[in-house]
C-alpha positions as CSV (number, residue, x, y, z in Angstrom):
1,M,21.2,-6.6,-49.7
2,R,23.7,-4.1,-51.1
3,T,20.8,-2.3,-52.9
4,F,18.9,-2.2,-49.6
5,L,21.9,-0.7,-47.7
6,I,22.5,1.9,-50.4
7,R,18.8,3.0,-50.5
8,S,18.8,3.2,-46.7
9,A,21.9,5.4,-46.7
10,V,20.4,7.6,-49.4
11,A,17.1,7.9,-47.5
12,L,18.9,8.8,-44.2
13,A,21.1,11.3,-45.9
14,T,18.2,12.9,-47.7
15,G,16.2,13.0,-44.4
16,A,19.1,14.5,-42.5
17,A,19.6,17.2,-45.2
18,A,15.9,18.1,-45.1
19,L,15.9,18.7,-41.4
20,P,15.6,22.3,-40.3
21,A,18.5,24.0,-38.6
22,G,17.0,23.7,-35.2
23,G,16.6,19.9,-35.5
24,A,13.4,17.8,-35.2
25,F,11.9,15.8,-32.5
26,A,12.0,12.0,-32.7
27,Q,8.2,11.8,-33.0
28,D,8.3,14.0,-36.2
29,L,10.5,11.6,-38.2
30,E,9.0,8.4,-39.7
31,L,11.0,5.6,-41.2
32,N,9.0,3.3,-43.4
33,L,10.5,0.0,-44.5
34,G,8.4,-1.5,-47.2
35,Q,8.4,-3.0,-50.7
36,D,9.3,0.4,-52.2
37,G,12.4,0.4,-50.1
38,P,13.2,2.5,-47.0
39,Q,11.6,5.9,-46.9
40,L,12.3,8.7,-44.4
41,R,9.7,11.4,-44.1
42,M,8.8,14.3,-41.8
43,R,5.4,13.9,-40.2
44,E,3.9,17.4,-39.8
45,A,0.3,16.5,-39.3
46,C,-1.7,13.3,-38.8
47,D,-4.0,12.3,-41.6
48,P,-6.9,10.4,-40.1
49,Q,-7.8,9.0,-43.5
50,F,-4.7,6.9,-43.6
51,E,-3.6,6.5,-40.0
52,E,-5.0,6.7,-36.5
53,C,-4.3,10.0,-34.8
54,Y,-3.9,10.3,-31.0
55,Q,-3.8,13.7,-29.4
56,R,-1.5,13.0,-26.5
57,D,-0.2,16.5,-25.9
58,R,-3.5,18.2,-26.5
59,Y,-6.6,18.5,-24.3
60,V,-8.9,15.5,-24.7
61,E,-12.6,16.3,-24.1
62,R,-14.1,14.3,-21.3
63,R,-17.5,14.5,-19.9
64,A,-17.4,16.5,-16.7
65,E,-19.2,14.5,-14.1
66,R,-18.8,16.3,-10.8
67,G,-20.8,14.0,-8.6
68,C,-21.2,10.3,-8.0
69,S,-23.1,8.4,-10.6
70,E,-24.7,4.9,-10.2
71,G,-21.9,3.3,-12.2
72,R,-19.2,4.9,-10.1
73,A,-21.0,3.8,-6.9
74,L,-21.2,0.2,-8.2
75,D,-17.5,0.3,-9.1
76,K,-16.6,1.5,-5.6
77,A,-18.8,-1.1,-4.0
78,E,-17.0,-3.9,-5.9
79,R,-13.7,-2.5,-4.9
80,M,-14.9,-2.5,-1.3
81,G,-15.4,-6.2,-1.6
82,I,-19.2,-6.3,-2.2
83,R,-20.0,-9.1,-4.6
84,R,-23.0,-9.0,-7.0
85,A,-23.5,-5.3,-6.2
86,R,-26.8,-3.8,-7.5
87,I,-28.5,-0.4,-7.2
88,D,-31.2,-0.7,-4.6
89,G,-32.3,2.9,-4.8
90,A,-31.1,6.2,-6.2
91,G,-32.2,9.5,-5.0
92,R,-31.2,13.1,-5.6
93,R,-28.6,13.0,-2.8
94,T,-27.8,9.3,-2.2
95,I,-27.3,6.0,-4.0
96,E,-28.1,2.8,-2.1
97,V,-26.2,-0.3,-3.2
98,R,-26.8,-3.9,-2.0
99,G,-24.9,-7.1,-2.5
100,R,-23.2,-9.9,-0.6
101,D,-19.9,-10.0,1.3
102,R,-17.3,-12.8,1.1
103,R,-19.2,-15.0,3.6
104,G,-22.5,-14.5,1.7
105,D,-24.2,-12.2,4.2
106,R,-26.3,-9.3,2.8
107,V,-24.6,-5.9,2.8
108,F,-26.3,-2.5,2.2
109,V,-24.1,0.6,1.6
110,T,-25.3,4.1,1.0
111,F,-23.1,6.5,-1.1
112,A,-23.5,10.3,-1.3
113,R,-23.8,12.0,-4.6
114,A,-20.7,14.1,-3.8
115,P,-17.4,13.7,-5.8
116,G,-15.5,10.6,-4.8
117,C,-18.7,8.7,-3.7
118,P,-18.2,9.0,0.0
119,V,-19.9,6.2,2.1
120,I,-22.6,7.6,4.4
121,D,-23.9,4.4,6.0
């Protein structure tokens, strides 16, 4: 236990001495406790070969879908309470969805292809 505490203190002192004068952010420091003893290192860049990298602060590419797709129309129909929602027809400007309500009655809803999938009928 004493060896562990000594190694921890040495690792923390070494890490603190290696910090730049301006200081470092908490996400840039990494403390590893393993069989080799505690290790403190600065993480400058993420190496995808050894660890999983997430780009939280950078722009993440997403598909730019501007209109309403069939999947979005189905999701919105299910949120509206339509059970077993299915695409009945899909045209250039509208998407028709059918399903059942809570009582089991048939329901038909028409969504526009505009952003947000507005309900037409």
